[in-house]
C-alpha positions in Angstrom: -21.8 -19.2 -16.3 -18.2 -18.0 -16.5 -19.0 -15.1 -18.8 -18.0 -11.7 -17.2 -20.9 -9.6 -16.0 -20.6 -6.3 -17.8 -22.2 -2.9 -17.1 -25.9 -2.5 -17.6 -25.3 0.0 -20.4 -23.9 -0.1 -24.0 -20.1 0.3 -23.9 -18.8 3.5 -25.4 -15.4 3.7 -27.3 -12.1 3.4 -25.3 -9.7 6.4 -24.9 -6.8 6.2 -27.4 -3.5 8.1 -27.7 -4.4 9.4 -31.2 -7.1 11.8 -29.9 -5.4 15.0 -31.0 -4.8 17.5 -28.2 -6.0 15.1 -25.5 -4.3 14.3 -22.2 -4.1 10.7 -23.6 -2.0 11.9 -26.5 0.2 13.9 -24.2 0.7 10.8 -22.0 1.7 8.4 -24.8 3.9 10.8 -26.7 5.6 12.8 -23.9 5.0 11.5 -20.3 5.7 7.8 -21.1 9.0 8.5 -22.9 10.1 10.7 -20.0 9.3 7.8 -17.6 11.4 5.3 -19.7 14.3 7.8 -19.8 14.1 8.4 -16.0 14.5 4.6 -15.5 17.8 4.9 -17.3 19.0 7.8 -15.1 17.9 6.3 -11.8 19.3 2.8 -12.2 22.7 1.2 -13.0 21.5 -1.0 -15.8 24.1 -2.1 -18.4 24.4 -0.4 -21.7 22.3 -2.9 -23.7 19.4 -2.5 -21.3 19.6 1.3 -21.4 19.7 1.2 -25.2 16.6 -0.9 -25.3 14.8 1.6 -22.9 15.9 4.5 -25.1 14.6 2.7 -28.2 11.2 2.2 -26.4 11.1 5.9 -25.4 11.8 7.0 -29.0 9.2 4.7 -30.5 6.3 5.7 -28.3 5.2 8.9 -30.1 4.8 7.4 -33.6 6.2 3.9 -33.6 4.7 0.4 -33.3 4.3 -2.0 -30.4 7.2 -4.2 -29.6 6.6 -7.9 -29.0 7.1 -9.3 -25.5 10.1 -11.7 -25.2 9.4 -14.7 -23.0 11.0 -13.7 -19.7 9.5 -16.5 -17.5 7.1 -14.0 -15.9 4.0 -15.7 -14.5 1.8 -13.6 -16.7 3.7 -14.0 -19.9 1.2 -16.3 -21.6 -1.7 -14.0 -20.5 0.1 -11.1 -22.1 0.5 -13.1 -25.4 -3.4 -13.3 -25.4 -3.9 -9.6 -24.4 -1.5 -8.5 -27.3 -3.1 -10.6 -30.0 -5.7 -7.9 -31.1 -3.1 -5.1 -31.2 -0.1 -6.7 -33.1 1.4 -4.4 -35.8 -0.4 -1.3 -34.4 1.0 2.0 -33.3 1.2 2.9 -29.6 -1.1 5.9 -30.2 -3.8 3.9 -32.0 -4.5 1.3 -29.3 -6.7 1.8 -26.2 -4.8 4.0 -23.8 -5.1 1.8 -20.7 -3.7 -1.1 -22.7 -0.8 1.1 -23.9 0.1 2.2 -20.4 -0.1 -1.3 -18.8 1.9 -2.8 -21.6 4.5 -0.1 -21.5 5.2 -0.9 -17.8 5.3 -4.6 -18.5 7.7 -4.0 -21.3 10.0 -2.0 -19.1 10.2 -5.1 -16.8 10.8 -7.3 -19.9 13.7 -5.0 -21.0 15.3 -4.7 -17.6 15.2 -8.5 -16.9 13.0 -8.2 -13.9 11.7 -11.8 -14.1 14.8 -13.4 -15.5 17.1 -15.2 -13.1 20.3 -13.2 -12.8 21.7 -9.9 -11.5 18.6 -7.8 -12.3 15.9 -10.2 -11.2 13.3 -8.5 -8.9 15.1 -5.2 -9.2 12.4 -2.5 -9.0 13.2 0.1 -11.7 11.2 2.7 -9.8 12.6 1.9 -6.3 14.4 5.3 -6.0 11.2 7.3 -6.6 9.2 5.2 -4.1 11.8 5.7 -1.3 12.2 9.4 -2.1 8.4 9.7 -2.0 8.6 8.7 1.7 11.7 10.6 2.7 10.6 13.9 1.2 7.2 13.8 3.0 8.4 13.1 6.6 6.9 16.4 7.9 3.5 15.5 6.5 3.9 11.9 7.9 4.6 13.2 11.4 1.6 15.6 11.3 -0.8 12.9 10.1 0.4 10.2 12.6 0.1 12.8 15.5 -3.5 13.5 14.4 -4.3 9.8 13.9 -3.1 9.1 17.5 -5.5 11.8 18.8 -8.4 10.3 16.9 -7.7 6.8 18.1 -7.5 8.1 21.7 -10.8 9.9 21.4 -12.5 6.8 19.9 -11.2 4.6 22.8 -12.3 7.2 25.4 -15.8 7.4 24.0 -15.9 3.7 23.5 -17.3 4.0 20.0 -15.7 4.7 16.6 -15.8 8.3 15.6 -17.6 9.0 12.2 -16.0 12.4 11.9 -12.5 11.0 12.3 -13.2 8.3 9.7 -14.5 10.9 7.2 -11.3 13.0 7.7 -9.2 9.9 7.1 -11.1 9.2 3.9 -10.3 12.7 2.8 -6.6 12.1 3.5 -6.8 8.8 1.6 -8.4 10.7 -1.3 -5.9 13.6 -1.5 -2.9 11.5 -0.7 -3.3 10.4 -4.3 -2.2 13.9 -5.5 1.4 12.9 -5.0 1.1 10.0 -7.4 4.6 9.9 -9.1 3.5 8.8 -12.5 1.3 11.9 -13.1 3.7 14.7 -12.3 6.3 15.5 -14.9 9.2 13.2 -14.3 11.4 15.7 -12.5 9.2 17.6 -10.0 9.6 18.0 -6.3 7.6 16.8 -3.3 3.9 17.1 -3.7 2.8 15.8 -0.3 2.2 19.3 1.3 -1.4 20.3 0.9 -4.1 21.3 3.3 -7.1 18.9 3.5 -9.5 21.6 4.6 -8.9 23.7 1.5 -9.7 20.7 -0.7 -13.2 20.0 0.6 -14.8 22.3 -2.0 -13.0 20.4 -4.7 -14.8 17.1 -4.0 -17.3 16.8 -6.8 -19.2 13.8 -5.3 -18.9 13.2 -1.6 -20.5 10.0 -0.3 -18.4 9.8 2.9 -21.4 10.1 5.3 -23.1 7.2 3.5 -19.8 5.2 3.9 -19.8 5.8 7.7 -23.5 4.7 7.8 -22.7 1.5 6.0 -19.8 0.7 8.3 -21.8 1.3 11.5 -24.4 -1.2 10.4 -22.3 -4.1 11.8 -19.4 -4.2 14.2 -17.4 -7.0 12.5 -16.7 -5.6 9.1 -14.3 -7.1 6.6 -12.9 -4.4 4.3 -11.0 -4.9 1.1 -8.7 -2.0 0.0 -7.5 -2.0 -3.6 -4.3 0.0 -3.1 -2.8 2.5 -5.6 0.5 4.2 -4.9 3.4 3.7 -2.5 5.0 6.8 -0.8 2.9 9.3 1.1 -0.3 8.0 -0.4 0.3 4.6 1.1 0.9 6.2 4.5 -2.5 7.9 4.2 -4.0 4.5 3.3 -2.3 2.7 6.2 -3.5 5.5 8.6 -7.0 4.8 7.4 -6.5 1.0 7.9 -5.0 1.5 11.3 -8.0 3.6 12.4 -10.6 1.2 10.9 -9.0 -1.7 13.0 -8.1 0.4 16.1 -11.5 2.1 16.5 -13.7 -0.9 15.8 -15.0 0.0 12.4 -13.5 -3.3 11.1 -12.0 -6.5 12.4 -10.1 -7.4 9.3 -8.7 -5.5 6.3 -7.3 -7.0 3.1 -4.9 -4.9 1.1 -4.8 -5.8 -2.6 -1.4 -5.0 -4.1 0.4 -5.3 -7.4 2.6 -8.4 -8.0 5.2 -6.4 -9.8 6.3 -2.8 -10.4 4.0 -0.8 -12.6 2.7 2.8 -13.2 6.0 4.1 -11.5 4.7 4.2 -7.9 2.1 1.5 -7.6 2.5 -0.4 -4.3 3.6 -4.0 -4.0 3.7 -6.2 -0.8 7.4 -5.3 -0.4 6.6 -1.6 -0.5 4.1 -2.1 2.4 6.8 -3.8 4.5 9.4 -1.1 3.6 6.9 1.6 4.6 6.1 -0.2 7.9 9.8 -0.5 8.7 10.4 3.1 7.7 7.6 4.1 10.2 9.0 1.8 13.0 12.5 3.3 12.7 11.3 6.9 13.0 12.5 9.0 16.0 9.0 10.4 16.3 7.0 8.4 18.8 3.6 8.7 17.0 5.1 7.6 13.7 6.9 4.7 15.5 3.6 3.7 17.1 1.9 3.4 13.8 4.7 1.1 12.5 4.3 -1.1 15.7 0.5 -1.4 15.4 0.8 -2.3 11.7 3.4 -5.0 12.6 1.0 -6.4 15.3 -2.0 -6.3 13.0 0.0 -8.2 10.2 1.1 -10.8 12.8 -2.4 -11.3 14.1 -4.0 -11.6 10.7 -6.2 -8.6 11.2 -4.3 -7.0 8.3 -3.7 -9.2 5.3 -1.5 -8.4 2.3 -2.4 -10.1 -1.0 -1.5 -9.8 -4.7 -3.0 -10.9 -8.0 -1.9 -10.5 -11.6 -5.3 -9.2 -12.4 -4.2 -5.9 -10.8 -1.4 -5.5 -13.4 -3.4 -6.7 -16.3 -4.9 -4.4 -19.0 -8.4 -5.8 -18.3 -11.4 -3.7 -17.2 -12.8 -4.5 -13.7 -15.8 -6.3 -15.1 -13.4 -9.0 -16.4 -12.2 -9.8 -12.9 -11.4 -13.5 -12.5 -14.0 -15.6 -10.7 -11.7 -16.6 -7.8 -10.9 -12.9 -7.1 -14.5 -11.9 -7.5 -15.5 -14.6 -5.0 -13.0 -13.3 -2.5 -14.3 -9.7 -2.8 -17.9 -11.0 -2.5 -17.2 -11.7 1.2 -16.4 -8.0 1.8 -18.6 -5.5 3.7 -16.9 -2.7 1.7 -14.4 -2.6 -1.2 -12.4 0.6 -1.2 -10.9 1.3 -4.7 -8.1 3.8 -4.7 -6.7 6.1 -7.3 -7.1 7.2 -10.9 -5.9 4.1 -12.8 -8.2 1.8 -10.7 -11.1 4.2 -11.4 -10.3 4.1 -15.1 -10.6 0.3 -14.9 -13.9 0.5 -13.1 -15.2 2.4 -16.1 -13.2 0.3 -18.7 -11.3 3.5 -19.5 -14.1 4.5 -22.0 -15.8 7.7 -23.1 -18.9 7.6 -20.8 -21.0 10.6 -20.7 -19.9 12.3 -17.4 -23.5 12.4 -16.2 -24.0 8.6 -16.6 -25.1 6.9 -13.4 -21.9 5.5 -11.8 -23.8 2.6 -10.2 -25.2 1.5 -13.6 -21.7 1.1 -15.0 -20.2 -0.7 -12.0 -23.3 -2.9 -11.6 -21.0 -6.0 -11.9 -19.4 -5.7 -8.5 -20.1 -8.4 -5.9 -20.2 -6.2 -2.8 -20.6 -2.5 -1.8 -17.8 -0.4 -3.2 -16.5 3.2 -2.7 -14.1 4.8 -5.2 -11.6 7.4 -3.9 -10.2 9.2 -6.8 -8.5 12.4 -7.7 -9.2 13.2 -11.4 -6.1 12.7 -13.6 -7.6 11.5 -16.9 -10.5 12.2 -19.2 -12.8 9.6 -17.7 -15.6 10.2 -15.3 -19.2 9.3 -14.4 -21.9 10.2 -11.9 -21.4 14.0 -12.1 -24.2 16.6 -12.2 -24.5 18.5 -15.5 -24.4 21.9 -13.7 -21.2 21.0 -12.0 -19.6 20.1 -15.3 -20.7 23.4 -16.9 -19.3 25.3 -13.9 -16.0 23.4 -13.9 -15.4 24.1 -17.6 -15.5 27.8 -16.8 -13.4 27.9 -13.5 -10.9 25.2 -14.4 -10.5 24.1 -18.1 -8.1 21.3 -17.0 -10.3 19.9 -14.2 -10.3 16.4 -15.6 -6.6 15.9 -15.5 -4.8 18.3 -13.1 -5.4 16.3 -9.9 -7.1 19.2 -8.2 -10.6 17.6 -8.1 -11.8 14.5 -6.5 -14.7 12.1 -6.0 -15.7 9.7 -3.2 -18.4 7.6 -4.9 -20.3 4.8 -3.1 -22.2 2.0 -4.9 -24.1 0.1 -2.2 
């Protein structure tokens, strides 16, 4: 009975870093070493920690996996099990999603994140998360001003506005384009983009079906599997605020990471930091959003929750029973971002035209994936769209310029 329910289809091979010329190879051999070295630059860790981080960076392109030292982390024994099949293997030869999640867990191991002492609970990516907010303040003001207008309109008309919800789903989708782990480690603010110009770049758009689903009943409980902190989290919180403030939902659960990972992935402390950042703004609309979020947290309409499944290397179909039972109560599960999408598909080489619903048949409730494409994994696309994309944008799979909003009801 406890066996995981897997997709209705045979599983293809996983992506690996040794695929010559792939984005996967580029990530393991270049992006990940850059990220490890940026941790050295942005923190004041002692020499021995920095030397270990540099050793990790140097080993990634052609070296072998390091073991995990027992650091008293709650997930240490789980990681011992996860690592068992990959011992004595090179970083580039193991499944890519495993390599990435283990890389981030190893950074915490090296920097003594879990160990009692000076560096316990020090987020090695803190600076990038806070800068992600500070550098996008103009975009935040614009979005909060627009949000206030949409809320006012919904309250005047005494019914939630579908068109405003659709616009906020687009913001939540494209907010992902400022994900810090994708852009080369030293690039500037990426939050300035025009939503309207992006509509043509949505390859599957089920937003109307999402609004139809949410208008079926007035008391929706929505679960949002969060991706990144920074401007993207602001976009998500604006969506949440509108869902609660306009009557589309009466409760929203945010599922967050229990520890730092993938550079900018959001934790509970990042939501609180963001809420306080909004509250302290001199702009009245920005301030109001911070106040409403505080009130919704206090009343239990907005619930922040974390689980070590979200930082594990497991595909979504291996979700623990307890977490699956929680999600089964949901009227809609919103899954944000590229890494979460990869997990929905097990980070495997599915044919891009494979029916998305046939792969994610294991979910216990309706689900919508909001994802900008940043990896060579996709499903549910039309063959003529794939042919056209190959001509107009050879890097369409990985450059973050294309998105999907895919509903499985």
